[in-house]
Backbone as CSV, one residue per row, in Angstrom:
resi,resn,N_x,N_y,N_z,CA_x,CA_y,CA_z,C_x,C_y,C_z
1,UNK,-6.955,21.041,22.075,-7.780,20.458,21.043,-7.947,18.964,21.322
2,UNK,-9.140,18.483,21.214,-9.388,17.054,21.397,-9.766,16.429,20.070
3,UNK,-9.627,15.122,19.994,-9.961,14.381,18.788,-10.574,13.050,19.181
4,UNK,-11.153,12.386,18.239,-11.756,11.081,18.465,-10.867,10.012,17.843
5,UNK,-10.640,8.944,18.583,-9.854,7.821,18.092,-10.747,6.595,18.125
6,UNK,-10.876,5.924,16.995,-11.708,4.723,16.924,-10.901,3.506,17.368
7,UNK,-11.475,2.746,18.277,-10.854,1.494,18.728,-11.935,0.425,18.815
8,UNK,-11.507,-0.810,18.790,-12.455,-1.920,18.932,-13.015,-1.952,20.346
9,UNK,-14.185,-2.523,20.475,-14.832,-2.642,21.785,-13.930,-3.406,22.757
10,UNK,-13.300,-4.464,22.269,-12.426,-5.274,23.120,-11.226,-4.462,23.608
11,UNK,-10.706,-3.598,22.764,-9.570,-2.753,23.152,-9.990,-1.788,24.248
12,UNK,-11.154,-1.194,24.098,-11.652,-0.270,25.117,-11.836,-0.993,26.448
13,UNK,-12.365,-2.207,26.386,-12.541,-2.986,27.614,-11.194,-3.281,28.270
14,UNK,-10.172,-3.589,27.470,-8.835,-3.828,28.026,-8.280,-2.562,28.653
15,UNK,-8.449,-1.421,27.967,-7.952,-0.155,28.498,-8.588,0.176,29.844
16,UNK,-9.847,-0.163,30.005,-10.555,0.135,31.255,-9.893,-0.544,32.455
17,UNK,-9.291,-1.707,32.230,-8.605,-2.410,33.321,-7.374,-1.640,33.802
18,UNK,-6.780,-0.848,32.914,-5.575,-0.100,33.253,-5.861,1.245,33.908
19,UNK,-7.075,1.763,33.712,-7.406,3.072,34.274,-7.503,2.982,35.795
20,UNK,-6.923,3.966,36.470,-6.954,4.016,37.929,-7.581,5.337,38.360
21,UNK,-8.515,5.281,39.259,-9.136,6.496,39.789,-9.800,7.309,38.693
22,UNK,-9.505,8.590,38.680,-10.103,9.508,37.711,-9.268,9.666,36.439
23,UNK,-8.350,8.750,36.200,-7.458,8.830,35.052,-8.266,8.842,33.751
24,UNK,-7.917,9.740,32.862,-8.568,9.791,31.553,-7.843,8.848,30.594
25,UNK,-8.492,8.557,29.471,-7.831,7.734,28.464,-6.603,8.450,27.913
26,UNK,-6.674,9.758,27.788,-5.531,10.541,27.332,-4.354,10.381,28.297
27,UNK,-4.621,10.485,29.575,-3.567,10.311,30.576,-3.013,8.893,30.540
28,UNK,-3.885,7.927,30.353,-3.468,6.527,30.300,-2.565,6.272,29.094
29,UNK,-2.972,6.760,27.942,-2.159,6.557,26.744,-0.821,7.272,26.852
30,UNK,-0.814,8.468,27.408,0.446,9.174,27.613,1.338,8.435,28.603
31,UNK,0.739,7.846,29.625,1.504,7.041,30.584,2.171,5.864,29.856
32,UNK,1.399,5.157,29.031,1.959,4.037,28.273,3.120,4.496,27.404
33,UNK,2.945,5.629,26.719,4.000,6.126,25.838,5.222,6.579,26.625
34,UNK,5.032,7.026,27.865,6.173,7.407,28.703,6.931,6.180,29.193
35,UNK,6.208,5.105,29.453,6.812,3.897,30.011,7.437,3.022,28.926
36,UNK,6.795,2.951,27.769,7.290,2.115,26.677,8.011,3.012,25.686
37,UNK,9.286,2.799,25.527,10.066,3.672,24.646,9.737,3.397,23.184
38,UNK,9.883,4.423,22.379,9.670,4.279,20.937,10.667,3.287,20.346
39,UNK,11.838,3.189,20.951,12.847,2.230,20.488,12.358,0.794,20.664
40,UNK,11.668,0.512,21.779,11.126,-0.829,21.992,10.057,-1.165,20.956
41,UNK,9.210,-0.208,20.661,8.161,-0.411,19.670,8.785,-0.584,18.288
42,UNK,9.759,0.254,17.965,10.436,0.174,16.671,11.172,-1.150,16.519
43,UNK,11.824,-1.596,17.580,12.571,-2.852,17.536,11.648,-4.005,17.166
44,UNK,10.486,-4.060,17.771,9.527,-5.124,17.480,9.068,-5.045,16.026
45,UNK,8.803,-3.836,15.556,8.363,-3.643,14.175,9.453,-4.078,13.202
46,UNK,10.680,-3.719,13.483,11.807,-4.075,12.615,12.016,-5.588,12.610
47,UNK,11.895,-6.223,13.762,12.031,-7.683,13.830,10.992,-8.365,12.945
48,UNK,9.756,-7.877,12.987,8.697,-8.451,12.148,9.014,-8.236,10.670
49,UNK,9.529,-7.084,10.343,9.897,-6.782,8.961,10.959,-7.768,8.467
50,UNK,11.986,-8.011,9.255,13.032,-8.947,8.849,12.513,-10.377,8.732
51,UNK,11.554,-10.754,9.557,10.940,-12.087,9.427,10.251,-12.218,8.070
52,UNK,9.533,-11.155,7.655,8.849,-11.189,6.353,9.858,-11.217,5.211
53,UNK,10.977,-10.509,5.372,11.985,-10.488,4.318,12.600,-11.864,4.073
54,UNK,12.689,-12.692,5.103,13.279,-14.023,4.954,12.482,-14.890,3.984
55,UNK,11.176,-14.663,3.909,10.333,-15.474,3.029,9.915,-14.703,1.775
56,UNK,10.457,-13.510,1.588,10.101,-12.680,0.446,10.648,-13.284,-0.835
57,UNK,9.798,-13.406,-1.824,10.204,-13.927,-3.125,10.031,-12.806,-4.143
58,UNK,11.107,-12.117,-4.439,11.062,-10.970,-5.328,10.864,-11.350,-6.783
59,UNK,10.695,-10.321,-7.612,10.567,-10.520,-9.051,11.641,-9.677,-9.733
60,UNK,11.887,-9.977,-10.984,12.910,-9.236,-11.725,12.441,-7.808,-11.984
61,UNK,13.399,-6.955,-12.270,13.101,-5.550,-12.570,12.186,-5.451,-13.792
62,UNK,12.441,-6.271,-14.812,11.601,-6.255,-16.011,10.175,-6.692,-15.705
63,UNK,10.034,-7.722,-14.887,8.697,-8.184,-14.502,7.976,-7.103,-13.708
64,UNK,8.690,-6.435,-12.844,8.098,-5.358,-12.049,7.585,-4.238,-12.960
65,UNK,8.407,-3.826,-13.916,8.004,-2.787,-14.860,6.789,-3.233,-15.673
66,UNK,6.782,-4.491,-16.080,5.673,-5.052,-16.865,4.368,-4.979,-16.049
67,UNK,4.437,-5.336,-14.796,3.242,-5.285,-13.941,2.770,-3.848,-13.726
68,UNK,3.693,-2.925,-13.623,3.311,-1.523,-13.456,2.591,-1.010,-14.695
69,UNK,3.068,-1.361,-15.858,2.442,-0.909,-17.096,1.030,-1.447,-17.234
70,UNK,0.818,-2.681,-16.824,-0.514,-3.273,-16.881,-1.469,-2.521,-15.977
71,UNK,-1.022,-2.187,-14.778,-1.877,-1.509,-13.802,-2.096,-0.048,-14.165
72,UNK,-1.155,0.573,-14.867,-1.261,1.997,-15.215,-2.070,2.222,-16.486
73,UNK,-2.322,1.202,-17.271,-3.077,1.373,-18.535,-4.550,1.324,-18.318
């Protein structure tokens, strides 16, 4: 089964530089996923999450409930 994936024009142009010979985009993406471990991708995502948490300014539980009631009414 095949599917369509929407990407920006610039992304497609970048991908074209990586294609070799008769390689399909499917083969190219699978190659990338084989070479780059999910742990490496997850690590980067987690690092970004912790950076955002450092500047996170939370609200009280009561304020949170109050905001939910306003949005739900």
